Structure formats: structure tokens, C-alpha cells
C-alpha positions as CSV (number, residue, x, y, z in Angstrom):
1,M,40.9,-20.5,15.8
2,T,38.5,-17.6,16.2
3,V,35.2,-17.8,14.2
4,T,33.8,-14.4,13.2
5,R,30.2,-13.5,13.5
6,H,29.7,-13.8,9.8
7,C,30.6,-17.5,9.7
8,K,28.0,-20.2,10.3
9,T,29.1,-23.3,12.2
10,S,25.8,-25.4,12.0
11,Y,23.0,-26.1,9.6
12,R,20.6,-24.6,12.2
13,E,22.4,-21.3,11.9
14,D,22.4,-21.4,8.2
15,M,18.7,-22.1,8.1
16,K,17.7,-19.2,10.3
17,L,15.1,-16.9,8.8
18,F,16.9,-13.8,10.4
19,Q,20.6,-14.3,9.7
20,S,21.9,-11.3,11.7
21,P,20.8,-8.8,14.4
22,S,21.1,-6.0,11.9
23,L,18.5,-7.8,9.7
24,K,16.1,-8.1,12.6
25,V,16.5,-4.4,13.3
26,S,16.0,-3.3,9.7
27,L,12.9,-5.5,9.3
28,T,11.5,-4.1,12.6
29,V,12.1,-0.5,11.5
30,T,10.5,-1.3,8.1
31,L,7.5,-2.9,9.6
32,I,7.0,0.0,12.0
33,S,7.3,2.5,9.1
34,L,4.7,0.5,7.1
35,V,2.3,0.6,10.0
36,V,2.7,4.3,10.5
37,F,2.6,5.1,6.8
38,P,-1.2,5.5,6.2
39,F,-1.5,8.0,9.1
40,I,1.0,10.4,7.5
41,A,0.5,9.9,3.8
42,N,-2.2,11.3,1.6
43,D,-5.0,9.2,-0.1
44,Y,-3.2,9.1,-3.4
45,L,0.0,7.7,-2.0
46,V,-1.9,5.1,0.1
47,Y,-3.8,4.1,-3.1
48,I,-0.5,3.6,-5.0
49,I,1.0,1.6,-2.1
50,N,-2.2,-0.5,-1.9
51,L,-1.8,-1.4,-5.6
52,S,1.8,-2.2,-5.0
53,G,0.9,-4.5,-2.1
54,I,-1.6,-6.4,-4.2
55,A,0.9,-6.7,-7.0
56,I,3.5,-8.1,-4.5
57,V,1.1,-11.0,-3.6
58,G,0.5,-11.8,-7.2
59,A,4.2,-11.4,-8.1
60,M,5.1,-13.9,-5.3
61,G,2.9,-16.4,-7.0
62,I,4.4,-16.2,-10.5
63,N,7.9,-15.9,-9.0
64,I,7.4,-19.4,-7.4
65,L,6.2,-20.8,-10.7
66,T,8.6,-19.1,-13.1
67,G,11.4,-17.8,-11.0
68,Y,11.9,-20.9,-8.9
69,T,10.4,-23.7,-10.9
70,G,11.2,-22.4,-14.4
71,Q,7.7,-22.9,-15.7
72,V,6.9,-19.8,-17.8
73,S,3.3,-18.7,-17.7
74,L,1.5,-16.0,-19.6
75,G,-1.8,-16.7,-18.0
76,H,-1.3,-15.2,-14.6
77,A,-4.0,-12.5,-15.1
78,A,-6.5,-15.3,-15.7
79,F,-6.0,-16.6,-12.2
80,L,-6.2,-13.1,-10.8
81,A,-9.6,-12.8,-12.6
82,I,-10.8,-16.1,-11.3
83,G,-10.0,-15.1,-7.7
84,A,-11.5,-11.6,-8.2
85,Y,-14.7,-12.8,-9.8
86,T,-15.1,-15.7,-7.3
87,S,-14.8,-13.3,-4.4
88,A,-17.0,-10.6,-6.0
89,I,-19.8,-13.1,-6.9
90,L,-19.8,-14.7,-3.5
91,S,-19.8,-11.4,-1.7
92,S,-22.3,-9.5,-3.8
93,R,-24.8,-12.2,-4.6
94,L,-24.6,-14.6,-1.6
95,G,-23.6,-12.0,1.0
96,M,-20.6,-14.0,2.1
97,S,-17.9,-12.3,4.2
98,F,-14.7,-11.3,2.6
99,W,-12.8,-13.3,5.2
100,L,-14.4,-16.4,3.7
101,T,-14.5,-15.4,0.0
102,M,-10.7,-14.6,0.0
103,P,-9.5,-18.1,0.9
104,I,-12.2,-19.6,-1.3
105,A,-11.0,-17.5,-4.2
106,G,-7.5,-18.7,-3.7
107,I,-8.7,-22.4,-3.5
108,V,-10.8,-22.0,-6.7
109,A,-7.9,-20.5,-8.5
110,G,-5.6,-23.3,-7.2
111,I,-8.0,-26.0,-8.4
112,L,-8.1,-24.4,-11.9
113,G,-4.3,-24.1,-11.7
114,L,-4.2,-27.9,-11.1
115,I,-6.5,-28.5,-14.1
116,V,-4.1,-26.4,-16.3
117,A,-1.0,-28.0,-14.8
118,I,-1.9,-31.6,-15.5
119,P,-2.1,-31.4,-19.4
120,S,1.0,-29.1,-19.3
121,L,3.2,-31.6,-17.6
122,R,4.7,-32.9,-20.8
123,L,5.2,-29.3,-22.1
124,K,7.9,-26.8,-21.5
125,G,9.4,-23.7,-23.0
126,F,7.5,-22.2,-25.9
127,Y,4.8,-24.9,-25.8
128,L,4.0,-24.2,-22.2
129,V,3.9,-20.5,-22.9
130,I,1.3,-21.0,-25.6
131,T,-0.8,-23.3,-23.3
132,T,-1.0,-20.7,-20.5
133,M,-1.6,-17.9,-23.0
134,A,-4.5,-20.0,-24.5
135,F,-6.0,-20.4,-20.9
136,Q,-5.8,-16.6,-20.5
137,F,-7.8,-16.0,-23.7
138,I,-10.3,-18.7,-22.6
139,V,-10.9,-17.0,-19.3
140,E,-11.3,-13.6,-20.9
141,H,-13.9,-15.1,-23.3
142,I,-15.8,-16.7,-20.5
143,I,-15.9,-13.4,-18.5
144,Y,-17.3,-11.5,-21.5
145,R,-19.8,-14.1,-22.7
146,W,-21.1,-15.7,-19.5
147,E,-23.2,-12.6,-18.6
148,S,-25.6,-14.4,-16.3
149,L,-22.6,-15.0,-13.9
150,T,-20.1,-12.3,-14.6
151,L,-22.4,-9.6,-16.1
152,G,-20.0,-9.4,-19.1
153,D,-18.6,-6.0,-19.8
154,K,-20.9,-4.3,-17.3
155,G,-18.7,-5.5,-14.5
156,I,-19.6,-6.4,-10.9
157,G,-19.8,-4.1,-7.9
158,V,-18.1,-5.5,-4.8
159,P,-19.3,-4.6,-1.3
160,P,-16.8,-3.2,1.2
161,V,-15.0,-5.4,3.8
162,T,-16.5,-5.4,7.3
163,I,-15.6,-6.8,10.7
164,G,-18.8,-6.5,12.8
165,S,-19.8,-2.8,12.6
166,F,-16.4,-1.7,11.4
167,T,-16.1,-1.1,7.7
168,F,-12.9,-0.9,5.6
169,D,-14.4,1.7,3.4
170,S,-11.3,3.8,2.7
171,G,-7.9,3.1,1.3
172,S,-6.1,3.8,4.5
173,R,-8.2,1.2,6.3
174,F,-8.0,-1.4,3.6
175,Y,-4.2,-0.8,3.6
176,F,-3.8,-2.9,6.8
177,I,-5.6,-5.9,5.2
178,I,-3.2,-5.7,2.3
179,L,-0.2,-5.3,4.5
180,F,-1.2,-8.3,6.6
181,M,-1.6,-10.5,3.5
182,V,1.7,-9.2,2.0
183,V,3.5,-10.2,5.2
184,L,1.9,-13.7,5.2
185,A,2.7,-14.1,1.5
186,V,6.3,-13.2,1.9
187,I,6.8,-15.3,5.0
188,F,5.2,-18.4,3.4
189,A,7.3,-17.9,0.1
190,K,10.5,-17.4,2.1
191,N,10.0,-20.6,4.1
192,L,8.8,-22.6,1.1
193,T,12.1,-21.9,-0.7
194,R,14.0,-23.3,2.3
195,T,12.1,-26.6,2.3
196,K,12.5,-29.8,0.4
197,T,9.8,-28.6,-2.0
198,G,11.5,-25.3,-2.6
199,R,14.8,-27.1,-3.3
200,A,13.0,-29.4,-5.7
201,F,11.6,-26.4,-7.6
202,V,15.1,-25.0,-8.0
203,A,16.4,-28.3,-9.2
204,I,13.7,-28.6,-11.8
205,R,14.4,-25.0,-13.0
206,D,18.2,-25.6,-13.3
207,R,18.1,-29.0,-14.9
208,D,15.0,-31.1,-14.9
209,I,16.6,-34.2,-16.3
210,S,19.3,-34.2,-13.6
211,A,16.6,-33.5,-11.0
212,E,14.6,-36.5,-12.1
213,V,17.7,-38.7,-12.0
214,M,18.3,-37.6,-8.4
215,G,14.8,-38.7,-7.4
216,V,12.8,-35.5,-7.8
217,N,9.2,-36.3,-8.9
218,L,8.9,-33.8,-11.8
219,A,5.2,-34.2,-12.3
220,R,4.4,-33.8,-8.6
221,Y,6.4,-30.7,-8.0
222,K,5.4,-29.0,-11.2
223,V,1.7,-29.4,-10.3
224,V,2.4,-28.2,-6.7
225,S,4.1,-25.1,-8.1
226,F,1.2,-24.4,-10.4
227,V,-1.3,-24.8,-7.6
228,I,0.6,-22.5,-5.2
229,S,1.2,-19.9,-7.9
230,S,-2.5,-20.0,-8.8
231,F,-3.6,-19.7,-5.1
232,Y,-1.4,-16.6,-4.7
233,A,-3.0,-15.1,-7.8
234,G,-6.5,-15.9,-6.6
235,V,-5.9,-14.2,-3.2
236,A,-4.4,-11.2,-5.0
237,G,-7.4,-11.0,-7.3
238,S,-9.7,-11.1,-4.3
239,L,-7.8,-8.3,-2.7
240,Y,-8.0,-6.2,-5.9
241,A,-11.7,-6.7,-6.2
242,H,-12.5,-5.6,-2.7
243,H,-10.0,-2.7,-2.9
244,A,-11.4,-1.4,-6.2
245,G,-15.0,-2.0,-5.3
246,F,-15.7,-2.9,-8.9
247,I,-14.2,-5.3,-11.4
248,G,-14.7,-5.8,-15.1
249,P,-13.0,-7.8,-18.0
250,D,-10.7,-4.9,-18.8
251,H,-8.9,-5.3,-15.4
252,F,-7.5,-8.7,-16.3
253,T,-6.3,-8.6,-19.8
254,F,-3.4,-10.4,-21.4
255,F,-1.3,-7.2,-20.9
256,V,-1.7,-7.7,-17.1
257,S,0.0,-11.1,-17.5
258,I,2.8,-9.4,-19.3
259,E,3.1,-6.9,-16.5
260,Y,3.5,-9.7,-13.9
261,V,6.2,-11.4,-16.0
262,A,7.9,-8.0,-16.2
263,M,7.8,-7.6,-12.4
264,I,9.9,-10.7,-11.7
265,I,12.3,-10.0,-14.6
266,V,12.8,-6.4,-13.5
267,G,13.0,-7.3,-9.8
268,G,15.1,-10.5,-10.2
269,M,13.7,-13.9,-10.9
270,G,14.0,-16.6,-8.2
271,T,14.4,-14.2,-5.3
272,I,11.9,-13.0,-2.8
273,P,13.1,-9.4,-2.6
274,G,13.2,-9.3,-6.4
275,A,9.4,-10.0,-6.6
276,I,8.8,-7.2,-4.1
277,Y,11.1,-4.7,-5.9
278,G,9.7,-5.6,-9.3
279,A,6.1,-5.3,-8.2
280,I,6.7,-1.9,-6.7
281,F,8.6,-0.7,-9.7
282,M,6.1,-1.8,-12.2
283,T,3.2,-0.3,-10.2
284,L,5.0,3.0,-9.9
285,L,6.1,3.1,-13.5
286,P,2.7,4.1,-15.0
287,E,2.4,6.8,-12.5
288,G,5.8,8.1,-13.3
289,L,5.0,8.0,-17.0
290,R,1.7,9.9,-16.4
291,I,3.5,12.6,-14.5
292,L,6.1,12.9,-17.3
293,S,3.4,13.1,-19.9
294,D,1.7,15.9,-18.0
295,A,5.0,17.8,-17.8
296,L,5.5,17.4,-21.5
297,R,1.9,18.2,-22.4
298,D,2.5,21.7,-23.7
299,S,5.8,21.0,-25.4
300,F,4.9,17.6,-27.0
301,P,1.1,17.2,-27.3
302,V,1.6,14.2,-29.6
303,L,3.0,12.2,-26.6
304,V,-0.2,12.7,-24.6
305,V,-2.3,11.5,-27.5
306,R,-0.2,8.4,-28.0
307,F,0.5,7.8,-24.3
308,A,-1.1,4.3,-24.1
309,A,0.9,3.0,-27.1
310,L,4.1,4.6,-25.8
311,K,3.5,2.9,-22.4
312,T,3.4,-0.5,-24.0
313,V,6.6,0.3,-25.9
314,I,8.4,1.5,-22.8
315,Y,7.4,-1.7,-20.9
316,G,8.8,-3.8,-23.7
317,M,12.1,-1.8,-23.7
318,I,12.5,-2.1,-20.0
319,I,12.1,-5.9,-20.1
320,I,14.6,-6.2,-23.0
321,L,17.1,-3.9,-21.2
322,F,17.0,-5.8,-18.0
323,L,17.3,-9.1,-19.8
324,I,20.4,-7.9,-21.7
325,I,22.1,-5.5,-19.2
326,E,20.9,-6.6,-15.8
327,P,19.5,-10.2,-15.8
328,E,19.6,-10.3,-12.0
329,G,17.2,-7.4,-11.9
330,L,16.9,-4.7,-9.2
331,N,17.8,-7.3,-6.5
332,G,21.1,-8.0,-8.2
333,I,21.9,-4.2,-8.3
334,W,21.0,-3.9,-4.6
335,Q,23.2,-6.9,-3.7
336,R,26.2,-5.4,-5.4
337,I,25.6,-2.1,-3.7
338,K,25.6,-3.9,-0.3
339,V,28.8,-5.8,-1.1
340,Y,30.5,-2.6,-2.3
341,W,29.8,-0.8,1.0
342,K,30.7,-3.8,3.1
343,T,34.1,-4.2,1.4
344,W,34.8,-0.5,0.9
345,P,37.5,0.7,0.6
346,Y,38.9,-2.8,-0.2
347,T,37.2,-4.2,-3.3
348,Y,37.7,-7.7,-4.6
């Protein structure tokens, strides 16, 4: 019997990170294109892609917690803030290098994620949502009120990243730091989902009682998921702080947590590509709405005045539409397109 190249005859083949030569080629072309991008794009496009890259790192974190483990969180922006302020304070006041403050920011966020996770072990569903939302408001309050540390609503200026005498003082230069961290974040998340820990996350998400009966330690893996998700958020917050050069309380509001939940819903929960697609989509959406409002400025001036409120309404409508019409998100649409072209003209 002849085995086609699409069949896998061993677990080793099934566990390969790159399943086919075409995937290797496409990833290589994509990586080369990303490296070349800042040399041919203008500053505005580089800025938007930088924000998308930072959002991808943060979305990977909440995707591990919510998409893979099924633990819904509305406090992701709090961990972004913790990472951002940790990195900003260490850099601006103690003069520490970004290359030290970034991992420290992730570790501090991870430790606080552990603190939040432990009392939340007996909670799930709506009760867990309320707990993480309460943590979000607590962090916001601390940022506003602890002025001796955070400078309150004045914000903190963040020094640029340096390596020796070389300074990452432009978006095109900082782009490569973000690209490197995105690649690391994606590779780690992809490999994590293929390990025993990743399979335990999925088992907890699908049916926690059955997972516990099969020997999965629910408490252990829920805590691990919270810590990893918080670490990702802390790193993303550090990247955001040094990319923006300035941070304040308004950068990490409750609405930012909603945006990150929207990213994984729109992209496709429980999938690595889904977190990437959703992060890019939700980063580009405000820019698209701004361009649309500028185009309609003369014909519908009321829309410009109420743009902020309309943006919130549009975000909510997009989430609802994806939940009802396309629960698998953009990744599900892309998978169906690939299947269609692979089987065309013979559909099943």
C-alpha cells in the first residue's frame, strides 16, 4: 500500500513543528518579508505594525489562559500595566537596562498573576470574571493614587533602549526588538500547546471534572496558566512602555482588557494563528475607523463628534457578530478557505 505525503506514520512526524515543506517555505518567505518591511515602509506603517506586534505578545498570553485553559479574565490590562510600570520605573529611576527590566517586568507580572490565581482556584465562569475585573480596578486605583511611585496621572517618561552606543530611538529600529519577541512568544506558545502541560490546559477547558478524574491536577495547571499568561502580559507591557516612551494610567484601562478578549474571540480562541490574526485586526480597526470618519467628516459631522462612543459600540457589535456567526474567528475562515482550494473542484 502506498502512503501519500499527507499521511503520518509515526508520532514523531505528527509532532513536527513544520508539518510540510510548503509550510517551511511560506514561513521563510514571511520572515524575510518581515525583516525587509521597515526598510521599505513609512514611519506610520511601521508604528502600526509595532503596535500589532506588541498586541500579539499580549494576546498570546490571554489566549493561553482563556483560549486553551478556559479561564476567562477581564484583568489582562492590569498585568500589562504592571509590566509597563515595572520596566519604566527600573529604567528611569534606577538606570537599569531594558534587557534586564523586560524579563523582570514579566516575572513581577507572573508573581502577581500567581497571587490572583490562588484565591481564584475555586472560582470559574462569572465569578472568575468578577475577580479578575476587580483586580483590574485595584491596579488602576493604585496607579492613580500611589503618586510617589507611579507619578499618578502625570505619567512616567521611559528612556530609549540601547545596546552599547547604539540607540533604538526610532520605530524602525525598535521594530526588530518587537519582531524578535513576537517570534519567541509564538514559538514558546506553539511548543507549550504540544506538551503535557498544554494538553492539560485543553482538558481543563473542555471538561474540568473529567480532566480531574483522569489525573490532571486542576489547581496546579490553572495556576501555571495564570502565571504564563501574566508573564506574557508583563513582557508586552514592557515593550509598550519603551516603544511609546511614556506611559500613564489611561494606557491600561478596563477597555484595554476588553480589547484583548476581543482579539482572541475575533481571531479564534485556542489557536496560535487566531491570536495573531485577532491582534492585528483589532489594532488596525481603530485606524480604519479613523480613516472612515475623516472621509465622512463633511457629510456626517455628527459622527466625528461621537467617534469615541461609536468606536466602543462597533467593538461590541464585532464581538457579538463573531460569537454568533463565526465562533471560530478569522482563523476558522482561513482554514475553510485553505480546505476549499485544496479540494477544488471536488468539495465534500
